[in-house]
N, C-alpha and C positions, 0 to 999 in steps of 0.2 A: 504494500500500500504506500502510495506516495504522500509525503507530507505537503502541507500548503506552502511552506517556506521553500522547499526544494523545487516544487512546481513553479512557483513565482519566479525564482532565480532562473530556472531553465527557460521559461517563456520569454523573459526579458533578454537574456543572452542570445537565444536563438533568433529572436526578432531583430536584434542588432546585426547579426550576421546576414539575415535576409535583407536588411536595409543596404548593407554594403553590396550585396549581389544585385540589388535593384539598379544601382549605378552602373554596374557592369552590364546588366541586361539592356540598358538604354544604348550603350555602345554597340553591343552585339546585334541588337535589333536594327540599329541604323546601318551597320555594315551589311547585314543580311538583306536589307531593302535593295541594295545595289545588285543583288542577284537577278532581280526582275527588270532592271533597266536595259533597254535596247534588246529585249529578247521577246519574240512573239510566242514561242512555244517553250514553256518551262516544264521541266521534269516534275511529275506529280510528287515524287519523294522530296524534292526541294520545296515545293509548295507546302507539303505537309510539315516539313521542318519549320518553315516560316510561321505557320499557324500555331505549332507547338511553342515557338518562342513568344508569339503574341499572347499566349494564354497565361504566361507567368504572373502578371499582375492580378488576374482573376483568381488564380490558385492561391496567390499570396493573401489576398483579401479574404477569401473564403477560409483559409487556414487560420488567419489571425482572428477574425470575428468569431468563428466557432470555438477556437481555442480559449479565448477570453470568456466566451459565454459559458462553456462548460466549467471553466475555472470558478466563475462566479456562482455557479450552481453547486460547487463542491465536488464535481466529478473530475478529479485531477488526472486520472489515467486517460480519459477521453480527451481532455484538454491537451495533453501531451501528444496523443496520436494525431489530432487535427492540426496541431502546430507543426507537425512533421510533413504535412502535405507539400509545402514548397520545396522540399528536398527532391521531389520529382524533377525539378529544373536545376537545382543547385548541384547535385551529385554528378549528372552528366557534364555540366559545365566544368567542374573541377577535373573530371576525367579527361576531357578534351585538352585542358590546359596542361595537365601532367603529361599526356601523350605527346603534345606538341613540343614540350620542353625536352623530352627524352629522345624522340625520334626525328626531330627537325633540326 
């Protein structure tokens, strides 16, 4: 069972990390928009990647709102799980950065 204090600290620290990735997300999304410039026929995989990148703010807001809602209700385990939702975007981004630094 998670305590209120541990959950509070986890929610605050993880959301600070998500805030840092929001800045990176703006840069990556801006660069990704150039994939569609001067091209009439775009690969559906690239278009899917772009939609995936655009969904980060929605997933972030959903995770933050539901995380704090469950925290306020005293459901700390569900708060932590909902707060982990933005990791669906953060972990692949970190993986790409590590891959690029090792193999590039």
